[in-house]
C-alpha positions, 0 to 999 in steps of 0.5 A, spaced: 531 372 069 533 373 077 530 378 082 532 379 089 529 382 094 532 386 100 537 383 104 538 378 100 544 377 094 542 379 087 545 376 081 546 379 075 545 375 068 551 377 063 553 374 057 558 367 058 565 371 056 563 377 062 565 376 069 558 375 074 558 381 079 554 381 085 550 386 089 546 387 096 540 391 098 542 395 104 539 393 111 536 399 115 537 404 109 535 410 111 533 417 107 531 424 111 526 429 108 529 436 106 526 441 112 524 447 106 522 442 101 519 436 104 522 431 099 528 427 098 531 424 092 533 417 093 540 415 090 541 407 089 548 408 093 545 410 099 541 403 099 546 398 095 552 395 098 557 394 092 558 397 086 552 402 085 554 406 079 550 406 073 543 403 077 537 407 075 532 408 082 524 409 081 519 410 086 513 406 084 507 410 083 511 416 082 515 415 076 520 419 079 526 417 084 523 422 089 519 421 096 515 427 100 512 428 106 506 422 104 512 417 105 514 420 112 515 415 118 513 409 112 518 404 109 518 406 101 519 400 097 523 402 091 525 398 084 532 399 082 535 397 075 541 395 074 546 398 068 545 396 061 537 394 063 538 388 066 532 385 070 529 390 076 529 388 083 526 391 089 529 395 096 527 397 102 528 404 104 525 408 111 523 415 110 524 420 116 522 427 117 527 429 123 525 437 123 521 440 128 516 445 126 519 453 125 515 456 131 515 464 132 512 468 138 512 475 138 509 479 144 502 482 143 497 487 146 490 484 146 483 487 148 479 484 154 474 481 150 479 476 146 479 469 149 486 467 148 485 459 149 480 459 143 483 464 138 487 463 131 494 463 133 496 468 127 491 473 130 495 473 137 503 474 133 504 466 133 507 463 126 508 456 125 510 453 119 512 445 117 514 442 110 510 437 111 504 440 116 503 442 122 498 437 126 496 441 132 498 447 136 496 450 143 498 455 148 499 453 155 499 459 162 505 460 164 505 465 169 501 472 170 503 479 172 497 484 174 496 491 170 496 498 172 490 503 171 496 508 168 498 504 163 491 501 161 493 494 162 489 489 166 494 484 166 500 480 162 500 474 160 505 469 160 504 464 154 508 457 152 506 456 145 507 448 142 507 446 135 507 439 133 508 436 125 504 430 123 511 426 125 511 428 132 516 432 132 515 439 137 517 446 137 515 451 143 516 459 144 514 464 149 510 470 149 508 476 153 500 477 152 498 484 155 490 485 156 488 492 154 483 495 159 477 498 155 474 505 156 467 507 156 468 510 150 469 503 147 462 501 150 456 501 145 449 501 148 444 495 147 440 497 141 432 497 142 429 490 140 422 487 139 421 480 142 415 475 141 411 472 146 411 467 148 417 464 145 422 469 148 427 471 154 429 477 157 435 474 160 438 472 153 438 479 151 445 481 150 447 487 154 452 493 152 457 491 147 464 492 146 466 495 139 459 493 138 461 486 137 462 482 143 459 482 151 463 485 156 467 480 160 468 479 167 475 481 167 475 487 163 475 492 169 468 494 168 462 493 172 455 492 167 448 492 171 441 494 170 434 494 171 427 494 168 421 497 168 414 495 164 412 502 162 406 500 158 401 495 155 399 497 149 392 494 147 393 491 141 396 485 144 403 488 146 407 491 151 413 496 152 419 494 157 424 499 159 431 496 161 436 502 164 443 500 164 449 502 167 456 501 166 462 503 171 469 504 170 473 501 176 479 505 174 476 512 174 469 510 177 466 514 171 459 511 170 455 511 163 448 510 163 443 508 157 436 506 156 434 499 152 426 499 149 423 492 148 417 491 145 414 484 147 408 482 142 403 477 143 403 472 137 397 468 140 392 470 145 390 467 151 388 460 153 385 457 160 383 450 162 376 448 166 375 442 169 370 438 164 366 434 168 364 434 176 360 430 180 357 432 187 353 428 192 349 431 197 350 428 204 348 430 211 351 436 212 348 439 206 341 443 208 336 441 203 337 438 196 343 443 194 351 442 194 355 448 195 360 449 190 366 454 190 368 456 183 376 454 182 381 459 180 382 456 172 389 454 170 392 459 165 396 455 160 398 461 155 399 468 157 404 474 155 408 475 162 407 481 165 400 481 162 394 481 167 388 476 167 382 477 169 378 471 170 369 471 171 364 466 171 357 466 169 352 462 172 345 463 170 345 470 168 349 472 174 357 473 174 362 471 180 369 471 181 373 466 182 373 462 190 366 464 190 361 459 193 354 458 189 349 453 190 347 448 186 340 443 186 340 436 183 341 436 176 346 438 171 349 445 171 353 449 165 357 454 168 361 459 164 369 461 165 371 467 162 377 470 161 381 477 158 387 480 159 389 487 158 390 487 151 383 485 150 385 477 148 380 473 151 378 466 151 372 462 155 371 454 157 365 450 161 365 446 167 359 441 167 357 440 174 352 434 176 349 434 183 346 427 185 342 425 191 346 420 195 342 414 194 344 409 199 341 402 199 343 397 205 340 390 204 338 386 210 342 381 214 344 374 211 338 368 214 337 361 213 331 359 215 325 355 212 321 358 207 314 359 208 314 354 214 318 350 209 313 348 204 317 348 198 323 344 196 330 347 193 328 345 186 322 350 187 326 355 190 331 355 184 325 355 179 322 361 183 324 368 180 327 374 184 320 378 185 317 371 188 323 370 193 322 378 194 314 377 196 315 370 200 321 374 204 319 381 205 311 382 204 313 389 206 319 393 204 324 391 208 331 393 205 334 400 208 333 406 203 336 413 204 334 418 199 334 425 201 331 429 195 328 424 190 323 418 192 324 411 190 323 408 183 324 402 183 328 396 186 331 391 181 334 384 184 338 378 181 338 371 184 343 366 183 344 359 186 351 359 190 350 352 193 345 346 194 346 340 199 341 334 199 340 331 207 336 326 210 332 332 213 331 335 206 335 339 201 338 346 203 339 351 198 343 358 198 341 363 194 345 370 193 340 376 192 343 382 189 340 388 189 340 395 185 335 401 187 334 407 182 330 414 185 326 419 181 331 423 179 335 417 175 340 416 181 342 408 181 345 406 188 351 401 189 349 394 189 348 390 195 348 383 197 344 378 201 345 370 202 338 366 204 339 359 206 332 355 206 330 348 208 324 345 205 322 338 206 314 338 207 312 338 201 304 339 200 303 339 193 307 340 187 305 340 179 312 337 177 314 331 173 312 326 178 306 322 178 302 321 185 296 316 185 289 318 188 288 315 194 282 314 199 283 319 205 280 320 211 279 328 213 277 334 210 280 335 204 287 334 200 289 336 193 293 331 189 297 334 182 297 331 176 304 332 172 302 328 165 296 333 164 297 339 168 291 338 172 290 338 180 284 336 184 281 337 191 279 330 194 273 332 199 274 327 206 269 324 210 270 329 215 268 334 211 263 339 214 256 338 211 256 345 208 251 347 203 257 351 199 264 351 199 268 356 195 275 355 191 279 361 190 286 360 186 291 367 187 298 368 186 303 370 192 302 377 191 294 376 192 292 377 184 285 373 184 286 368 178 279 364 179 274 363 183 268 358 184 262 356 188 259 349 189 255 344 193 260 339 197 259 332 197 263 326 201 269 324 196 268 329 191 274 331 186 274 338 184 278 339 178 282 345 177 285 344 170 281 350 167 283 355 172 291 353 173 291 353 164 290 361 165 295 361 171 303 363 169 308 359 172 310 360 179 307 359 187 299 359 186 295 359 192 289 354 192 284 356 198 278 351 200 273 355 204 266 354 207 262 358 213 265 353 219 272 351 215 278 354 211 284 351 208 289 354 203 294 349 199 300 352 195 302 348 188 308 350 184 306 351 177 312 349 172 
C-alpha cells in the first residue's frame, strides 16, 4: 500500500496488465463557506491535480464531505479514496468565511432614560445576522442635532453601528435615534418607605421615576429637587421624615409636587463610651487635699441620626451635666455616666478616677568620705545591711520627702556594690543606695539613687577569720577579738585609772542595749565578752568601757 500526503505525487497500485496513473494534491487548495448555510461540500476535483473523477472524499470526524463554520480560518485535512477502493491518502484544504454579517439599521425614537450605548441593539431597531455568528456589535456616535419642544424631542443622534463576525469580517450601517422628552404625566412620585437605623442612607433613596421604572436622568428636560423635614419622633425607637419633591418641565415650566414619608426604625438602641480608669495627682496648684475634675462629654458610638441624646453624670447622689467641675478627695471614685435619647433608648457607663497625693522623694547628694571617721574597712561596709548604712550617714532623716496630704509611712532602701579598689592608703568602695518611699495613703514614690564612696583603713577591732594574738599593752585599755571562738577581750593597761568600779555596755549602732555589766578593774585584767556577743545579731557593735574619770568606746563588726 502506498500513501501520499499533500504536495507529493501519489502512485496508485494496479494490476500488472493495467497502466499506472499518477495524481497530486493541489497546493493552496481553498474552499469558501456559503453565506447562508455556513457550510461547503468539498469536491475532490477542487483539491486534486490530474484525473479526479471517481474519488471519494471524507472530512475526518464528520463522516461527510462537508466542512462548516468550525473550520473557518483553519486548514482541514481531508481523506481521499481512489476509484475502485484503492489505498486512501490525505490532502490539505483552507476553509474561508469571506462573507460579512448582514446588518440592518432602522431609524427610531427612544425615551430619555434609555442608555443607548449599553442597550441590546435589537431593542433599538438594529438587526445583525451571520451564518457563523456575530462576534461583536457596537455603536459609535457620529453627530447630534438638538430637538424642539414642539416636536417633544430633546435631541437626534446619528449612530454608526458596526458588526464583526468570528472571522473578522465587518459590516456597518447608520441610524438616526431621536430622544423623546417625557411629560409630567410620565413621572411617578416616589413611594413611602421604611429604613432601619443605623444601616441606612437617605441619599440612596430613589426619587421620582419615569414610567415607574427608572430614575429621571440629567438629559430628560426635567429638573428634580427636594427638601426634607423631620416631622416627628415617636417614642418606641422610630422617627418620621417627610421628603418634599418637585419636578419642573423646562418646556412648559409646569411643576409637579409630591411628598414622600420615610419611617426610620431604630433596631439596636444607644451606646456610649467612658474612660475606664483615670489617675489624677494633687500638685501645688490644688487647694488642700482634693483635685478638681471636669466631667467629659462621652463619645456616643451608636445612635439614630437626628435623634437627640441627653447625657448626665451621677456622683454621690447628685446629678451633673457634661463639662461640669467636681472636687475629688484622695482615693478612688466611681462616677456613673447616663445617656437617654428621645425614644427612651438608654444606657450607662462608669468612670473610675483615682486621686493620688504627689509623693516626691529626693535623695541627698552623692558623698565620698570616711565612714564614722574611718573606722570601717570596705569589707565591713559590704557586709552591712542597707539600714545600718543609713543609720551611719543619716542619724536623723536627711531624705527630702514631699507629701502634702498623707504622712510618711516607710522609706525602703536597697544597696548594691558598684565598685571597689585597693590602694596603699586603704580600701575604697562605692555603694549605690536606692530609696523608695511610701505614704499613709498607699502612694509609692519614684525611686531615687545616691552613690557613697568610703575609704576605711583605721580598724580598731573586728571579729573576722584572722587570729590576732594578745599583746602586752601600755596605756589604759584595748580590745582584742578572737575569730576562732567568736570572743573578744578588753585588756586593761598599766595606765588604767584606779577606780573602784568600771561599767561595760554593749549596744547596737541604733542605740539598743544588749548587755551591761560592772566589775572592779585590775591592771592587766582581761574581760571576756563571749556571753554578751553571742546574744547580739551580726552587724556593727558598740562596746563602751567607762568609769567616773574615763570613757572609751570600741567598735566590733560581728559577721
